[in-house]
C-alpha positions as CSV (number, residue, x, y, z in Angstrom):
1,M,32.9,66.2,-52.4
2,Q,29.9,67.8,-50.7
3,L,26.2,67.3,-51.7
4,E,24.6,70.7,-51.0
5,S,21.1,69.6,-52.1
6,A,19.9,66.3,-53.4
7,K,16.1,66.2,-53.1
8,F,14.1,63.7,-55.1
9,T,10.5,62.5,-55.1
10,F,9.5,58.9,-55.6
11,R,6.2,57.0,-55.9
12,V,5.5,53.8,-54.1
13,P,2.5,51.5,-54.6
14,V,0.8,51.2,-51.2
15,A,-2.7,49.6,-51.7
16,R,-5.1,48.1,-54.2
17,T,-8.6,49.3,-54.7
18,L,-11.6,46.9,-54.9
19,D,-11.7,47.2,-58.7
20,G,-8.0,46.1,-59.0
21,G,-6.5,49.6,-59.3
22,V,-3.3,50.6,-57.5
23,T,-3.0,53.6,-55.2
24,Y,0.4,55.3,-54.7
25,A,2.0,57.5,-52.1
26,N,4.6,60.1,-52.9
27,F,7.7,60.5,-50.7
28,V,10.4,63.3,-50.8
29,V,13.9,62.5,-49.6
30,D,16.8,64.9,-49.3
31,L,20.3,63.3,-49.3
32,G,22.1,66.6,-48.9
33,A,24.3,67.0,-45.8
34,G,23.0,69.1,-42.9
35,E,26.5,70.6,-42.4
36,R,29.8,70.6,-44.1
37,E,32.6,68.3,-43.0
38,L,35.9,70.0,-42.3
39,D,39.3,68.2,-42.8
40,Y,42.7,69.5,-41.7
41,G,45.9,67.7,-42.7
42,L,49.6,68.0,-42.6
43,S,52.2,65.9,-44.4
44,Y,56.0,65.8,-44.8
45,R,57.9,64.1,-47.6
46,L,61.5,63.0,-47.2
47,G,63.2,62.4,-50.5
48,Q,62.3,63.1,-54.1
49,P,59.7,61.1,-56.1
50,Q,62.5,59.7,-58.4
51,D,64.7,58.6,-55.4
52,M,65.2,54.9,-54.5
53,L,64.2,55.5,-50.9
54,G,61.5,57.8,-49.7
55,M,59.1,58.4,-46.7
56,V,55.9,60.4,-46.2
57,A,54.5,61.1,-42.7
58,F,51.0,62.5,-42.5
59,S,48.3,63.5,-40.0
60,E,44.7,64.2,-40.6
61,W,41.9,65.5,-38.4
62,R,38.3,65.3,-39.6
63,T,35.4,67.2,-37.9
64,R,31.7,67.0,-38.4
65,V,31.9,63.6,-40.0
66,A,28.3,62.4,-40.7
67,S,29.2,58.7,-41.1
68,I,30.6,58.1,-37.6
69,A,28.9,58.4,-34.2
70,K,31.5,60.5,-32.4
71,R,31.7,63.0,-35.3
72,T,35.5,63.5,-35.2
73,E,38.3,61.3,-36.4
74,Q,42.1,61.5,-36.2
75,R,44.6,59.6,-38.4
76,L,48.4,59.4,-38.3
77,G,50.5,57.4,-40.7
78,F,53.8,56.7,-42.4
79,R,54.4,55.5,-45.9
80,F,57.8,54.1,-47.0
81,K,58.9,53.5,-50.6
82,L,61.8,51.4,-51.8
83,R,62.4,51.2,-55.5
84,L,64.5,48.3,-56.7
């Protein structure tokens, strides 16, 4: 999922006047991403979903990831299934 644009404005009370009134400041925040994350993946399934024994191997490479400092991430994994 990608947020293309998510601008909103909010008001925050910042001070009081001498007669007891409240002054406010308006702030604008954009939560949209500056660039789009790209993910590449490959998986291989051994066995059918209804089989007693199965295995899935996968690899994923993520680029331009906003939530991590080095901006790229690689994952490798195996999943085994044994149905009794």
